[in-house]
Phi, psi and omega in degrees: 000130181281168187299314178304321180293321178298315179297321178296318179297318179296320180298314180299317181297313180297317180298322178296318179295316179297320178300316179295321179295323178297317178300316179298316179300318178295324176299322183287341181285339181225134181238123177267125184247114178282127183243024188246145175284146173287138178258117181203156184296332182265020175239157179279059190273349178242157181302138193282349180229121167083353183252146181299142177286151172291140180214138175232133178234118179281075193277345173238122183232146177299125181170209184298330187264346183199145173268010183234160168252139171207167190227150168259126181251133162252111187218125177269152179299334175273058183230129176061216173286125193221163180244136171251135179240166188312319181298353173294341178230346188244121176289162177299150175298152180065014176280342183080003182269159180301137177070011181298146179179179184302327178296345175291355176257356184274065177288179183300331178283344181250356181297121179302138185300330181292341177283350182269355188224163176161186178275128180285123173246102189265117183253118184280114175235028182300335180295345181273345186303125176068014182264057179199161177293167178302135179078007183237142179266133167296141187256132171277126186257162175307324182297327177297320181290316179298319178299319177299317181297321179295325182280329186243281181192161177293145175287153180192201184305133176084358181276147171243112181276125179243116181271110184263105176257338186084007186297307182293325177301323185274325193242351178279096183223169178299146176288148010275347181301329181291355176299337178295339183289313183234307191299312185294317174300320178295328177276003182059037179253358178201161177298148178274181186280147173292140178207159179288149171275171184302319180297321178297313178299315180299318180299314180296317180297322181291344177283351179088016181292166183270318188204163177229140176227158178218156176259035172247168185296334183205157174276046185225103180294136176277148004264345193217022182249004185300311183296318182295320180290316176302316181299316184298327180269309186291327178295341176263010175086006177289160167243151184249142162257124176243146178074031172288168177209168175063026179294342178297343182274000182255149172287168181297323176217169171098348178270144174275130184246145181216134176227113186225154176201170182305149179273073178290131178301123180053043175272119179280353177198170181190148173297147184203191181221121179252139175202171179223158175238128178243129180134202188291336176293330195299310187299309179295328178291320177298318180295318177299319179297317179298324180273003179062031178270071184225133179244132175272127185247020186250146177280154174280136182263111180221152188292340183260024180235158184279076187269336185233157186300119183278345183077161179277132184064239181239016185236167174057031177274164175259160181298130181291157175287125185230130174258127182241111176283139182224346182207122180268133178248102187296330181296337180245353185053046176221158172262138162288148185212156173242173181229143168248128183198157170290151181290354176250025181285131176063208180295117192205165182265143171250101178277164181305325184288355176296313185249346181259133178286170176290157173305141180092355179298137178267117182301339177294346178286340175296162170293158178304322180298314182289326176300321177296318178296320181297318178300316178296317180299312184290332174295321185271327191233358182096180188295134172287137184276186171231164182198149171245010186277096173269179191306313187293346181267355179279122181297140177298332178295338181283335183254017178224142178163179179296130184276136170238104184266119180257114183282113181243018182297337178296343179283340183299133179088009185264001180266157178273120180306332178293342182257005177294148002286128181206150178243141170301141188262127172272114185258166174299324179299320179295321179294320177296322176299320176299314181298321180298330182269323190242000180104153184294146173292146181245149179308140176075000169292156178260113180269127182234127178270124179264099182264336185078000188292311182295317180301324183278329193235354178280095184222167177300144178288148010275348180302330180291355175300338179293344182286311181230312189301311181296313177299320180298324182269012176074019180269347177203169181293146173282175181277151175301136184215142179286143173273177184298322180297323177296318179296317179296323177296316178300320179299318178300328179279000179087016179277130183246354181216130182234130179243169178204147171264038171243166180299325180216157172286333172278146177283199183271344173284122190298317181294312181299319180297317180296320176300318178298313181292321176298316180297315181300307186290322181298332177269009178073018180269162176234160178240154171232123188244162175067039171283169180208165174061034179294339180290349179273356182275134171285172181305325179244117180210153179254119185266138177225129169231135180225114177275153173300138188275077183260123183295127174076014181277140181263007172216166184223093174298142183184205184217144178239136175224170172217140177247149183215000000 
């Protein structure tokens, strides 16, 4: 090797090291703190009396019948870390019921995205933990809040108050030990969780804050103040986070807080994911939240809409999204309800374990058709990987970052109807054309393909068949989708998360779709599907997606927003 080549090699090596160091340094500037309980069948994640238990069934498994993993979820809104919205206490207007008003229509699908975010103000009330008789909650008083304000600053617009008692940190454990979390206090066999009294809640609400959270199972002090406390907050338009954890990892002020969950149609509460960001991202995100510069990018989940994969013909479909009412509350004229759904229903995460088998998987277990596809894939793109990374193992930092929206709507209508089912292909060349015009992609940015498909076709059934069913069955063109080469190019650019406002990142051709998912997962990347309203994003926006923290799930129901 001649001297110039040696120098060039050294230059490339040094540049690579410096580039990696830069990425690491950027990682250190921002810390994502997960504040959510794990949702699993062997944890006390659902209310202990009268509410349906959480259940997960891995009903589709990689093997002879499918190259994918997916799950059937039975999940009630009162599960794990959860959000309460005003209709949990406020009846619809014109209902004639006590406290009825416009906020009675602000269900989880209507909750403004700016109410989900803000500056975390963490108030330490750990001294109250277990300081009460059995079945009784120690009370957080107005005086506790005033003392915090004197020490730090007055509460005000855009703040999210988080009451840190340490209760969930101490008592949220696997069953049967986990009975101490909910069951034993309800049975009056142990002290209940600390919570604010009505005067305290009223004081906080009057300060103009956005939301209140607690690390106890509910914002309801035992034995008889739950309704009064809920009313004082929700009647003023606040939203609650219940069942947070790990609040000890946050500073008293200065962290950006986010609490998100699926947009269930007319949901008075809902399962969710709480987290915080500490570092250089926090200040501009807090300011954007105060100015209400937040866009919701998630579809509304309703039983009469095309939320789950219908399959070709009458086979290989996914479980439809189902709402099950189980308890009528006459004071609010609403039913409490649970949901049955596939883990890929609506706006959701695609973790690596969706398409990649576990280590040790025998490829001979695939169907002959898929074995043939695998041979072709590995000939063209290298070895397909394996993975144990299910939804709860995907770092929140991987699904949040500066958004780069690549408009691919010009591809619509470019397929030959004689070749349907087929999707227009998003190629690496198209991505390079975008970079030439708008600048190179940077590591850890979130690349989102704007197809326009969901905005155009996500409608109530039967009209909504145009969203998935008709394209899958060759009755119309499929949505634009990246091929494997495009995914590999994005991986080379340091992109770890790819989104789309189409139903899936894979197109309607089964082989091509599988190649896309294998490429994505083999590179440790994740996907976010079923986004909407991308045309509302300005050129610079910060994208956030947070899936519900379900143990062992191969899909991640959740919510996507962007701040600008």
